[in-house]
N, C-alpha and C positions, 0 to 999 in steps of 0.2 A: 891239355889234350893236344895230340899231334895233329897237324893240318890234314894229313892223309886220312885220319879217322873222321875228321870233320866233314870231309867232302864225299863220304860214302852216301849212297842213295841217289835218288833221281833229282836232277836239276833241270827245271823247265823255265826258260826265260822268254820274254817277249822283247826282242831288241829293237823293234820298229819295223819299218817297211821293207827292210832287207830280207826278212823271213817270208817264205811263201805260205807257210801255215803257222798257226799258233794255237796253244791251248785256250779254251774258252771257259771262263768262270761261270758256273751254273749254281745258283743259290736257291734253296728251298726254305720257305717259311712254313713251319709245321707245328703240331702240338699232339701230344699223346691223348689229350682230351677231345680231339676232333675226329669224328667217325669217318669223315671223308679223306683223312690224311694218310692212312696206311697204304693205299695204292700209290700215292705220290712218293711216300718213303721208299717203296719198292722200285719205282721208276728211277729215283735218284741213285739207288744202289746199283742199278744197271748202267746208268750214265757214268758213274764213277769208275767203271771198269775200262772206259774208253781212253785211248791215249790222247785224244784231242779235247778232252774235257777235264777240268778240275772242279770238283763238286763240294759244296758245303751245305749242311742242314742247320738252320737257325731255329731253335725251339722258342717260340714267343711265350710270354707269360700272361697274356690276357685271357687265356682259357683256364688259368689255375684256380679261379674261384667258382668254377662251374661243375664241381664234383670230383675232379682229380687234379692233383698238382703234378705237373710234368717235372721229373727230377732233373731234366736238362734245360729247363726254361730259364730265361734271363731277361732282365730289362734291356740289356744291350741288344738282344735279338729284336725285341719289339721296337726299340729306337731305330735300328737299322731299317726295319721294314717301313716305318713311317717316313724315314728319310727318303727311301726309294719312292714312296707314294708322292712326295713333293717333287722329286726329280722327274718322275714319269707323268706328272700331271693327273694323278688318280684322286678320286674323291674319298676313298676309304681303303682299308686294308682287309685282307681275308686270308683264310687258310683252306687248303694248301695253295701257296702261290710260288711259282718259279720266277726268278729274275735272271736273265741271261745277259752276261757281259755288262751289266749295269744299265742297259739301254732298252730292253724289251721284257715283257712279263707275260705269263700264261698261267692258266689253271695248272696246279702242280701235277695232276695225273694225265695231262694232255700230251702224250708222247709226240704226236704229229706237230703240234705247235712248238714244242721244245726243239725238235729236230730242225725245223725251218729256221728258228731263231739262232740256233747254234751254227748252221751253215752261213747265215748272214753275217754273224759276228766273226767267224773264222776268216771270211773274205775281206774284212774291213781292215785297211792299213792303220797302224797306230805309230806314234812317235814317243815311245817310252824308253826308259833307261835299261841298259843291260844290268842284270843282277848277279851277284856272286856271294856265296857264303865263305867267310874267312875266319881264321882263328883269332882269338883275343887273349890278352894276358890272364884274364880271370876265368877263362875256360868256357864261357857261355857263348862266345862267338860274336860276330858282327855281320851285317849285311852291307856290301859295297854296291853303290849305285853309280852307273856311268852317267855321262852328260847327255844332253838332248835339247830339244827346243824349250825355250823359256815358258813355263807354265806352273800353276799352283797345284800341288798334289799332296796327298797324305799317304804315309807308308804304314801298313798294318801287318802285325804278326798274328796269325790265327791258329790256335792249337785245337785239334779235333781228334775224336776217336773214330776209327774206321767203321766199327759196328758194335752195337749193344742191343741186348734183348731184355725187355722189361715186362713182367706180368702186371697188368693193369687191373686194379681192384674195384674202381668206381668210375662214374662218368660214362660218356657215350661209348667207350671201348671196354667197358667192364667185362671181365672174364677172358679177355684176349691177351695173348702174349705177343708183344710188338717187337719186331726186329727193325732197327733204324740204322742209318748209315751216315758217315761223314759228319758226325755230331759236333758242332762247335762247343768247346769247353771254355775257351777264353779268347778274347780279342783285345789286343794291346796296340795302341797307336805308338809307333816307334819314333815318328818325327815327320818332317816335311821334305819334299823334293821340289825344287823350283827350276830344274833344268841343268844345274851344276852338279858335277860329281860329288858324292858324299859317302860317308860311312856312318852307320847307325848301330849302336850296341843292342844286343839281344838280351831279354830277361831270361830267367830260368825257364826251362821247358815245362809246358803243361799240355797234356793230351798225347795221344799215341803218335800223331803226325803233326806237321806244321806247314803252313803256307804263308808266304809273304805276298802281299797285294799292294801295288801302287795304284791308288785310286784318285782320279781327278777331283779337285774340290768343286768344280762346276759339273753339271750333268754331262755325261759322256762315257765312252767305253773305258774299260780297265786299261791302264798303261803298261803294266808288267805284272807277271806272276812268277813265283819261284817256290817250288816244293822242296823242302829241305829235310835232311835227316841229321840229327846230332845226338 
């Protein structure tokens, strides 16, 4: 594939303190089996339209035995939510839950709390790498990371669908047709970043869109985000 084709689409990076503004990662933990989740799903859909937000919906699997199996649910989503509970010092997990920039959480349908946390995160300086999408001999591409302060971080590729509508036959939302947004379909750890420049190979694409996230291994804000099209 030609490099020019690879670089189509929107590239959003967090290069560190040099930038006045940066996109903020907003993650929703949700389930089709949860009757209080549809308003939160709708809110995430609105937040996803904003240029200052990159949004993801993680469908947890602990609702699946309560009358309806969410077709987008995964153990990875549940694991990520429990990891956030540890990072944020929470005693338990719940749905719907928003996590903003990896450092704050709110009830998923609370637009005011989400807005306040997004403003706080956007104003926070970070020291993350510049990210770029580059071509590779096998055609799948690679992510190039610039250098920065020495620190331990993980690099994730997250494939997601922008919107899906599902008729729900059982459970708390029985009889409803749910439209959900930014649905995570696969999360793949590409490797590590320690502050030195690096290049990491990408696996084949899964999902309508993809997001690269550089996440600190210790609790803290996201270090870099890159929305890619390939």
